[in-house]
Backbone bond lengths (Angstrom), bond angles and torsions (degrees), N, CA, C in turn:
res aa  C-N    CA-C-N  psi(-1)  N-CA   C-N-CA  omega(-1)  CA-C   N-CA-C  phi
1 M - - - 1.452 - - 1.527 110.92 -
2 R 1.335 116.08 -41.23 1.458 121.02 -179.29 1.531 110.79 -62.49
3 K 1.349 117.60 -39.15 1.463 121.22 179.16 1.526 110.93 -66.44
4 I 1.318 116.53 -38.49 1.463 120.98 179.47 1.534 109.53 -65.52
5 L 1.342 116.28 -44.40 1.460 120.45 177.77 1.532 111.13 -61.42
6 S 1.316 116.74 -43.94 1.462 121.27 178.58 1.523 110.79 -61.87
7 F 1.320 116.50 -42.77 1.461 121.24 179.02 1.527 110.94 -59.62
8 F 1.323 117.42 -48.27 1.461 121.11 -178.84 1.533 112.28 -69.34
9 T 1.305 116.95 -31.83 1.465 120.54 176.11 1.525 109.71 -65.41
10 I 1.318 116.91 -47.17 1.469 121.22 179.02 1.528 110.12 -64.12
11 L 1.318 116.76 -42.57 1.463 121.38 178.73 1.528 110.95 -60.57
12 T 1.310 116.93 -43.60 1.467 121.66 179.40 1.524 110.98 -64.74
13 L 1.325 116.74 -45.63 1.465 120.51 -179.35 1.525 111.56 -63.45
14 T 1.325 117.72 -43.87 1.463 119.32 -178.17 1.519 112.00 -70.33
15 S 1.306 118.22 -25.85 1.464 119.54 177.98 1.530 111.36 -73.25
16 C 1.318 117.08 -14.90 1.471 121.39 178.69 1.525 111.54 -89.67
17 L 1.325 117.85 -9.56 1.456 121.88 -174.77 1.523 110.97 -96.65
18 I 1.328 115.51 154.65 1.454 120.59 172.91 1.518 108.07 -115.00
19 G 1.311 116.89 166.75 1.458 121.71 -177.27 1.512 113.04 -75.34
20 S 1.320 113.48 -170.75 1.462 120.14 -175.58 1.520 113.05 -90.01
21 G 1.323 117.19 -15.04 1.451 118.24 -173.31 1.515 108.62 71.13
22 E 1.307 116.78 -154.52 1.458 120.36 -178.07 1.518 110.50 -144.86
23 N 1.325 115.19 158.74 1.450 120.15 170.10 1.518 106.42 -76.55
24 S 1.299 116.27 131.01 1.465 121.39 -173.17 1.522 112.10 -101.97
25 S 1.315 114.72 140.55 1.453 119.28 167.43 1.531 106.82 -79.65
26 I 1.304 116.21 169.58 1.465 121.22 178.29 1.522 107.44 -124.19
27 I 1.319 115.58 130.55 1.461 120.21 175.29 1.519 107.44 -117.29
28 N 1.321 115.31 120.04 1.455 120.79 179.84 1.523 108.52 -68.33
29 N 1.312 116.87 123.56 1.460 123.58 -178.04 1.526 112.09 -89.24
30 G 1.314 117.20 -1.68 1.463 120.85 -178.47 1.513 112.16 115.66
31 K 1.305 114.59 170.70 1.460 121.30 -177.05 1.530 110.77 -59.62
32 N 1.331 115.55 132.49 1.466 123.82 177.36 1.531 113.47 61.37
33 K 1.329 116.13 27.12 1.465 120.58 176.63 1.521 109.41 -122.77
34 F 1.328 115.72 151.08 1.462 121.22 178.82 1.525 108.55 -73.60
35 P 1.342 118.57 132.24 1.468 120.46 -178.28 1.527 112.29 -71.40
36 K 1.319 115.65 161.29 1.460 121.86 176.21 1.529 108.09 -82.52
37 I 1.333 115.75 122.09 1.461 123.24 177.90 1.525 108.29 -143.07
38 V 1.318 115.80 165.43 1.464 120.88 -179.60 1.527 109.12 -122.56
39 G 1.332 116.04 135.70 1.457 121.54 178.02 1.507 111.27 -136.09
40 I 1.323 115.27 -171.60 1.463 122.39 179.32 1.526 108.01 -136.94
41 D 1.341 116.67 131.65 1.459 118.56 176.91 1.529 109.34 -82.40
42 L 1.306 117.32 174.82 1.467 120.14 -175.10 1.526 113.28 -82.71
43 H 1.336 116.21 12.25 1.465 121.79 167.38 1.520 109.54 -103.68
44 G 1.345 116.51 -3.29 1.459 121.56 178.43 1.512 114.19 92.26
45 N 1.328 117.91 11.50 1.466 121.61 -178.89 1.523 111.13 -89.72
46 K 1.325 115.51 133.07 1.454 121.60 176.19 1.529 108.56 -69.55
47 K 1.328 115.89 135.44 1.461 121.71 -179.15 1.530 109.26 -129.84
48 E 1.322 115.90 119.07 1.455 121.06 175.66 1.518 107.60 -92.95
49 L 1.325 114.77 115.06 1.458 120.44 -177.88 1.520 109.98 -99.44
50 P 1.279 119.49 144.18 1.454 128.31 4.74 1.534 114.88 -88.47
51 Q 1.343 118.45 -1.76 1.467 121.29 -175.68 1.521 113.25 -56.39
52 A 1.327 118.41 -34.57 1.471 122.12 -175.64 1.534 112.98 -77.11
53 L 1.307 117.20 -9.36 1.460 120.25 179.54 1.525 108.94 -69.88
54 E 1.312 116.32 129.13 1.459 121.04 -167.34 1.521 115.59 -92.81
55 G 1.306 118.13 -14.05 1.456 119.63 -174.58 1.512 113.80 -86.49
56 E 1.321 114.19 162.52 1.460 119.94 168.99 1.530 107.32 -68.51
57 F 1.348 115.08 -35.52 1.458 123.53 171.55 1.524 106.59 -127.97
58 N 1.336 116.99 139.62 1.460 121.06 -176.61 1.518 110.15 -127.04
59 I 1.327 114.91 124.58 1.460 121.96 175.87 1.524 105.98 -92.22
60 I 1.330 116.38 126.66 1.463 120.71 -179.26 1.521 109.29 -125.29
61 A 1.333 115.41 123.86 1.458 121.82 172.85 1.521 107.22 -96.93
62 L 1.316 116.40 118.08 1.462 122.47 -178.71 1.519 109.73 -105.51
63 G 1.331 116.43 122.53 1.457 122.08 176.30 1.514 109.28 -124.73
64 F 1.320 116.57 151.41 1.454 120.86 -173.97 1.526 113.96 -124.17
65 E 1.322 116.63 -11.02 1.468 122.41 179.04 1.526 107.90 -136.65
66 R 1.319 116.47 155.19 1.469 120.84 179.21 1.539 111.05 -56.97
67 E 1.323 115.49 -37.26 1.459 121.22 -177.79 1.533 112.55 -67.30
68 H 1.309 117.63 -14.38 1.459 121.35 -179.33 1.525 113.29 -73.14
69 Q 1.325 116.77 -13.74 1.464 119.15 -177.57 1.523 111.88 -60.59
70 E 1.307 117.94 -34.45 1.469 121.09 179.02 1.527 110.85 -59.81
71 A 1.326 117.03 -45.26 1.464 120.97 178.70 1.532 110.50 -67.08
72 I 1.320 117.48 -40.33 1.467 121.24 178.21 1.522 109.94 -62.10
73 N 1.330 116.60 -39.07 1.473 120.08 -179.65 1.524 112.49 -61.00
74 T 1.339 117.52 -29.84 1.472 118.52 177.77 1.526 110.56 -66.00
75 W 1.314 116.66 -33.36 1.465 120.97 176.38 1.526 110.77 -74.33
76 I 1.328 116.52 -41.39 1.470 120.30 -178.96 1.526 110.22 -58.79
77 A 1.315 116.83 -41.25 1.466 120.57 179.10 1.528 110.37 -57.44
78 E 1.318 117.31 -39.85 1.470 121.32 179.17 1.525 111.52 -75.63
79 I 1.314 116.99 -41.94 1.470 120.92 -178.98 1.527 110.42 -64.96
80 D 1.323 116.63 -36.97 1.471 120.15 178.63 1.527 112.21 -63.73
81 K 1.328 116.82 -22.83 1.462 120.16 178.08 1.533 111.21 -74.24
82 L 1.342 116.43 -21.92 1.460 120.28 179.45 1.518 109.54 -73.68
83 T 1.286 115.18 153.08 1.454 119.09 173.71 1.522 106.76 -97.08
84 L 1.320 116.47 95.25 1.458 121.14 -179.87 1.526 108.37 -91.90
85 V 1.308 115.32 89.31 1.450 121.96 -175.19 1.525 109.31 -101.33
86 G 1.337 115.82 141.08 1.455 120.05 176.97 1.509 112.18 65.88
87 N 1.320 116.14 -148.51 1.457 121.25 -176.78 1.519 114.12 -106.52
88 K 1.309 117.04 11.60 1.460 119.92 -178.48 1.526 111.13 -63.85
89 I 1.339 117.29 -55.18 1.464 121.55 -179.58 1.525 108.64 -129.46
90 K 1.324 116.56 126.49 1.474 122.29 176.87 1.521 108.55 -121.38
91 F 1.326 115.64 155.45 1.457 121.74 -179.06 1.526 110.65 -121.96
92 Y 1.332 116.09 138.16 1.469 122.68 179.47 1.522 109.94 -137.37
93 E 1.325 114.80 145.60 1.465 121.59 169.49 1.513 106.96 -106.94
94 V 1.326 117.27 129.52 1.460 120.97 -179.28 1.523 109.39 -126.18
95 P 1.343 116.49 94.91 1.460 119.04 170.51 1.535 107.72 -71.99
96 L 1.305 117.16 127.02 1.460 122.08 -178.42 1.523 107.56 -112.08
97 I 1.326 116.01 114.02 1.463 123.26 -171.48 1.519 109.12 -118.06
98 Y 1.334 116.44 148.86 1.459 119.91 174.58 1.522 110.31 -57.28
99 E 1.312 115.80 157.16 1.461 121.50 177.59 1.529 109.39 -59.01
100 L 1.328 116.02 137.11 1.463 122.65 -179.26 1.524 109.70 -135.09
101 G 1.322 116.54 165.55 1.461 121.58 174.47 1.520 111.07 -73.43
102 N 1.328 116.75 167.13 1.469 122.31 -177.53 1.522 113.11 -53.08
103 F 1.323 116.93 -49.34 1.462 120.65 -176.90 1.527 111.03 -62.17
104 S 1.332 116.03 -45.02 1.469 120.04 -179.04 1.523 111.37 -64.91
105 R 1.335 117.32 -40.80 1.466 120.05 178.05 1.526 110.21 -63.47
106 A 1.330 117.42 -44.57 1.469 120.80 178.83 1.527 110.16 -61.58
107 W 1.322 117.12 -40.72 1.466 122.29 179.70 1.533 110.41 -60.78
108 V 1.340 116.19 -48.55 1.471 120.84 -179.69 1.528 110.12 -64.11
109 N 1.333 116.98 -48.28 1.470 120.98 -178.34 1.519 111.59 -57.33
110 N 1.320 116.15 -46.82 1.459 119.33 -177.43 1.519 112.23 -74.13
111 G 1.324 117.66 -30.40 1.465 120.28 173.59 1.518 110.75 -62.73
112 M 1.339 116.43 -42.95 1.469 119.71 177.91 1.530 110.16 -68.48
113 R 1.324 116.73 -39.66 1.472 120.30 -179.43 1.530 110.72 -60.59
114 F 1.329 116.65 -44.52 1.462 119.87 179.87 1.529 111.75 -70.61
115 G 1.332 116.97 -28.10 1.461 120.58 178.72 1.516 113.62 -79.15
116 I 1.324 116.14 -20.89 1.469 121.19 -179.16 1.525 108.01 -116.09
117 Q 1.311 116.36 103.32 1.463 121.36 -176.77 1.527 113.07 -88.97
118 D 1.327 117.26 -23.15 1.455 121.71 -177.15 1.528 110.47 -69.22
119 D 1.342 116.65 126.16 1.455 121.94 -176.57 1.534 111.85 -63.25
120 V 1.316 117.81 -39.18 1.466 121.34 179.55 1.526 109.96 -63.43
121 A 1.319 116.90 -44.33 1.469 121.32 178.97 1.524 111.02 -65.54
122 R 1.323 117.77 -36.41 1.468 120.70 177.34 1.527 111.26 -64.29
123 K 1.310 116.65 -40.09 1.470 120.63 -179.85 1.521 111.89 -68.83
124 R 1.323 117.11 -36.44 1.459 119.67 -174.82 1.539 113.31 -88.19
125 T 1.329 117.68 -6.10 1.461 121.19 179.02 1.518 109.08 -95.40
126 I 1.319 115.98 117.86 1.463 121.93 -178.11 1.525 107.43 -123.44
127 T 1.320 115.81 110.93 1.463 121.44 -178.32 1.524 109.85 -88.31
128 V 1.324 115.19 131.68 1.459 121.43 -179.15 1.530 108.37 -120.55
129 Y 1.339 115.63 130.84 1.468 122.66 175.59 1.521 106.69 -110.32
130 T 1.335 116.26 114.93 1.463 118.76 -173.74 1.524 111.25 -157.83
131 N 1.304 115.55 -179.23 1.455 122.35 174.85 1.527 107.49 -76.53
132 R 1.311 115.90 96.27 1.462 120.47 -174.86 1.527 112.38 -63.71
133 D 1.325 117.49 -36.25 1.465 119.84 -179.59 1.527 110.56 -60.56
134 K 1.317 117.00 -41.57 1.461 121.02 177.68 1.540 109.98 -65.84
135 F 1.343 116.44 -40.69 1.462 120.48 177.48 1.529 110.22 -61.33
136 F 1.343 116.73 -46.15 1.468 120.75 179.68 1.532 110.79 -59.29
137 E 1.319 116.37 -41.09 1.455 120.84 -179.74 1.536 110.85 -64.32
138 I 1.316 117.02 -48.02 1.472 121.57 -179.67 1.526 110.86 -62.67
139 M 1.335 116.29 -42.26 1.467 121.06 -173.68 1.531 113.66 -92.71
140 D 1.334 117.70 -1.88 1.460 122.08 -176.74 1.531 110.23 53.79
141 M 1.333 114.96 55.58 1.467 122.63 -178.49 1.520 110.12 -128.22
142 K 1.327 114.98 167.91 1.461 122.40 175.92 1.519 108.12 -126.02
143 G 1.304 116.91 150.34 1.457 121.68 -176.08 1.510 115.97 -82.10
144 D 1.336 117.39 -0.80 1.461 119.34 -176.82 1.522 113.33 -94.76
145 R 1.339 117.52 9.19 1.473 121.57 179.18 1.528 109.08 -150.80
146 I 1.315 114.90 166.27 1.458 119.36 177.56 1.528 108.87 -96.23
147 Y 1.317 114.35 163.03 1.460 120.63 177.42 1.516 108.85 -133.17
148 L 1.307 115.41 146.59 1.445 121.97 170.58 1.518 105.34 -120.14
149 I 1.335 115.76 126.29 1.454 119.82 179.55 1.520 108.91 -128.44
150 I 1.305 115.39 156.73 1.460 121.22 172.75 1.520 106.94 -122.48
151 L 1.324 114.90 128.00 1.460 121.99 178.30 1.515 109.58 -109.84
152 N 1.330 116.64 146.36 1.453 119.28 169.95 1.538 108.34 -89.86
153 K 1.302 117.42 -178.57 1.470 121.68 -176.22 1.528 112.31 -62.49
154 S 1.329 116.86 -23.24 1.472 121.47 179.16 1.528 112.10 -88.19
155 S 1.331 116.97 10.39 1.475 124.12 179.66 1.521 113.69 69.23
156 E 1.324 117.03 15.53 1.457 120.86 175.98 1.520 109.35 -79.33
157 I 1.317 115.83 138.05 1.460 121.13 176.76 1.525 106.96 -81.12
158 I 1.329 115.59 111.50 1.467 119.33 -178.36 1.527 112.33 -98.32
159 W 1.344 115.99 -10.46 1.469 120.53 179.16 1.517 108.54 -161.04
160 K 1.332 116.02 145.66 1.475 120.47 -178.99 1.523 109.37 -151.16
161 A 1.333 115.37 137.95 1.467 121.53 174.27 1.522 107.97 -139.21
162 E 1.306 115.47 156.32 1.463 119.23 176.81 1.518 110.10 -123.85
163 G 1.332 114.37 148.83 1.460 120.02 176.40 1.515 114.20 84.79
164 Y 1.314 114.13 -165.30 1.461 122.90 -177.30 1.530 111.60 -61.95
165 A 1.316 115.51 164.25 1.467 122.26 175.05 1.528 108.02 -77.80
166 S 1.311 115.62 72.72 1.464 121.47 -179.82 1.525 109.33 -73.79
167 E 1.318 115.88 172.34 1.468 120.80 179.84 1.537 111.13 -57.87
168 N 1.344 116.69 -45.44 1.473 120.53 -179.96 1.523 111.68 -67.26
169 N 1.325 116.36 -43.67 1.467 119.30 178.73 1.523 111.12 -61.67
170 L 1.328 116.35 -42.48 1.472 120.35 -179.40 1.524 111.80 -65.78
171 K 1.296 116.10 -39.21 1.468 120.13 178.93 1.535 109.98 -60.76
172 S 1.313 115.76 -46.72 1.460 121.43 178.90 1.535 111.16 -65.04
173 F 1.332 116.24 -41.87 1.465 122.45 179.47 1.526 110.90 -61.41
174 K 1.321 116.35 -49.04 1.468 120.37 -178.26 1.536 111.37 -63.59
175 K 1.317 115.47 -33.91 1.456 119.69 179.37 1.539 110.57 -65.33
176 I 1.314 117.44 -44.74 1.465 120.26 179.99 1.536 111.11 -69.81
177 I 1.329 117.00 -37.10 1.464 120.51 179.14 1.528 109.91 -63.04
178 E 1.316 117.15 -41.80 1.474 120.39 178.89 1.531 111.18 -61.96
179 K 1.328 116.78 -35.36 1.461 120.56 178.77 1.531 112.28 -66.88
180 I 1.334 115.95 -39.66 1.473 118.68 -174.05 1.519 114.32 -92.80
181 K 1.332 117.91 -12.16 1.459 121.35 -177.59 1.483 114.35 -63.00
């Protein structure tokens, strides 16, 4: 009986876990375009970006450190107020982490999965493990702040802001959203 209980306990625990994903290469898509990278969502599904983005326009919050979540949350509060119906505008969170080994990637992925219980948030969070310095160079970004970008269907960056959802950033954001809605 004890072996059967142990078996089902292990089976239950492993069914709650997701894999490690992979370390992604970066392919520059051209000037002012989002590069090709590979990530994993919090359901364990491989996502090739930007192809996997489902919207006609895609809002992406990019964070590079755990502490960046606070700044990203200021944007989420505003984005949640929008009525994102259908496939016109979709929202994604993309934590971009340095390349790690399999165990470390699995540890991070499952830590985030257990910390985020909301199914919608799990689907929209795509973790990417890559050469961040190369990403920063291609995207003209720095790792000490977060970025919010909007891409069109052709992966062109049509709008970009850095940092918290400040009054100026929100004004600019709302203006572009009204144009594309």
